[in-house]
N, C-alpha and C positions, 0 to 999 in steps of 0.2 A: 687544474681544469684543462689546460692545453694538453697535458700529458694524457688525460683521460680521452679527449677527442682523438688524439693520435693513436691510442691503443684501439679505440672503437673503429677508427678508419682502417687500421691495419687488419683487424679481425674481419671486417666486411670484405676487404679486398681478397684476403685469404679464402674466405668462404666462397666468393664468386669464382675464384680460380679453381677451387675444388669442384664446385658445381659444373663449371665449364668442362673440366676433365671427365666428370662422371656422366654428365647429361648432354647429349648432342642438341637437344631442344633448347636448353639454357644457353649453350655455346652459340647456337644459331641466332637466338633472340638478341643476345648481347652484342654480337658482331654486327648484325643488321641494324640494331639500335644505334651503335656507335657510327656506322656508315651514314645513316640518316642525319645524325647530329653533326657529323663532319661536313656533310654536304651543305647543311643549313648555315653553319658558322663560316665555312670557307666561301660560300656564295655571298654572304653579307660583306665579308672583308674584300672579296674580289670586286663586288659592285662598287664599293667606295673607290677602289683603285681605278676601275673603268671610268667612273665619272670624273675623277681628278685628271686622268691622262687623256681621255678622248672626249669627255664632255657629254656623252649620251649614247644612244643606240647606234652601233656601227659594227660591221664585221671585224674591224680592227681589234675590237675587244676580245675576240677569240684567242688572240695570242696571250693575253693576260690569264684568261680562264684556263687555257691549255697548260700554262706553266704551273698554275695552282693545282689542277686536278692530277697532273702527272706525278705529284708527290703522294697521292693516296695509296698507290700500290705498295709502298713501303710499310704502311700501317697494317696491311692484310697479307703480306708475304706473297704477293703476286709478281710473276715475272713474265715479260713479253718477249717473244721471239718473232721479229718482223722481217718479212721478205717482200721485195717488189715495190718499194717506195718510189722507184724511178718511173713507175707507170702513172704516177700522179702528174708528171711533168709534160702535160699536153698543153698546147697553146689554146688559150681561150677557155670558155666555160665547159662544164661537163656535169653529168648526173652520176653521183657515186652511190652504189647500192651495197648494203651489208646485211648480214643476218642479225637478228635481234633476239637476245636470249634472256636478259634479266636487268635488274636495276644497276648491275655492275657494268653494263655496256658503256656507260659514260667514261669509265676509265680507259676502256679499249679504244673508244672513239678519239679521246684526246691524245692517246699515245701516237696516233698516226695522222691526225687531222692536218690536211694541207692548208696553206695560207689562202685567204679569200674564199673560204668555204663556209656556208651556212647550212643549218639542219632544218628539216621539216618535222614538226612535232604536233601532237594533238593539242587542241586549244585548252584542255583542262590543266595542262602543265603550267600554264601562265599564272595560275592562282595558287601555286605551291610556295607561298612566302618568298624568302630570299632566293630560292632556287628558280622560281618563276621569273623573278626580277633579273637575275643574271642571264637567264636564257633570252629574255627580252632585250637586254643591253647587248648581248652577243649577236643579235640579228636573226634569231631563230624565227622561222616562218610557221605560224600557228594555223592549223586547219581544223575546222569543225567536221569531224568524221561522220557525225550523225546526219549531216546535210550534204547529199551528193552534189547538188547544184552549187552550193557554196564552195565545196572542195574543188570542183572543176574550175570555178571562177578564179579561185586563188592560184591554182596550178597554171592557169592561163597567164595570170599576171606574173607568176614566177618565171615562166618561160621568157617573157619580155625583159624582166629584170636581169636574168642571167646574161643575156646577150648585151644589154645596155651597160651593165656594171661589171661585166667580165668576171662573174663569180661562179664557183662550183656549188652544187647543192647536194647534200647528203640525205638519202632517203632509206628507210627500212621497209622494203617492199612486202614483207610478211604482214605488216600493219599492226602487229601486237607481239608481246614477248612470247618466246617459245623455247623452253629449257628442256626439250626432249632429246636433243642430240641429232635431230633431223630438221628439215625445213618445212614450214607451212606453205601452202600455195601462194604464189605472188599475186598481189593486187596490181592492176594495170596502170595506175596513175603515174608512177615514175617513168614508165616507158612511153606513155603518151606525151609526157613532159619532154623527154629526150628527143622524140621524133618531131614534136612541134617546134622545138628550138633548133633542131638539126645539130645536136651536140653529141659527143660520144658518151657511152655508158662505161663506167669503171667499176667492176665488181670487187668488193673487199670481203674476205671470209675470215671469221674467227673460229678457231677450234672449239669443240664442245666444252662447256663448263662443267658437265655432269660429274667429272672425276673429283671435283673439289667444291662444287656448289649445286645444291639441289633442294629447293624449298620443300618438296614433298617429303623427303627423308630427313629434313632439318640438317643437312650437311653444309658446312661452310668452313673450309680449311684453306691453307696456302696451296698454290699450284702454279702451273705454267700455261700460258695462253699463246698459241701460235697464230700469227696473223699473216695473211698473204694478200697483197694487192695484185689483182690480175690485169693482164693487158687490156687497154681500152677497146671497146666494140663500137665501130663507127655506125652512125645512123643517117649519114648524108644520103639523100635520095629516097629514104624510106618514107612511107605514108602511114596513115592510121590503119590501113589494111595489113601492115606488117607488124603491128604491135604485138599480137598474140605470138607470132613466131619469135620475135625478139625476146619476149618474156620467157618463152619456153627454153630458148637457148641459154639465157642467163641462169635460169633455174637449174638446168641440167649441169652447167659448168660449175656453179657455186655449190651444188649438192655433192658433186663428185669431189670437189676440193675440200669441203667440210669433212667428208668421210676420211679422206686421205690425211688431213691435218690431225684429225681426232684418233687416227689409228683404227678406224672401223673397217671391216671387210667390205 
């Protein structure tokens, strides 16, 4: 009986391997499925560790989460080439901005995440089972994007918390995933936050994933991701009247860096 199950299991694995080689759609579905399963299982295990070590919701849990997620790249054959980490070494709080491409961004985030840094995410993420739980335990700040007044109120509280608790905040200014190899127009919330708190903005740029990951063409293979942390941009003395100019400057700098890292003309 056991031999029969072993033979059936081997046959199924061989069939899946053949299908992955022959069909990009099957390969993509299986790899994404495995990634989602890995996130759920790893989040559940990390949540237990966070509760045992730190007792509840705190930014200190991000160290545990970071250590766990940094192992994911080995399952998918991803390599990171990172430059400019010294630019995170600013005294006091800061607003960190980065481009947002796909569900794989979490791996890139944890590859470079500095200490005492929390992320801003949409409220819906909080209800994603163990993934939502680990985000909550890590101190992620959830925003209701459908309510402008609610988002502004939260960001105002974030500004006070940043200064009081001396933490950095990581924001995706595009507001949604964008796997086109370019940037979407930036939303102004992160820049209002930086100006209100009078803290520097630190742009972080990841090269385009399109050479190895593209949901539209069902592409998901191994690849290399270049990451560059750019020098901080000061906001001291700026007011709400300067937010548009600040946003435009960051967009231009990050777009130019994205194209350079991705090898685009």
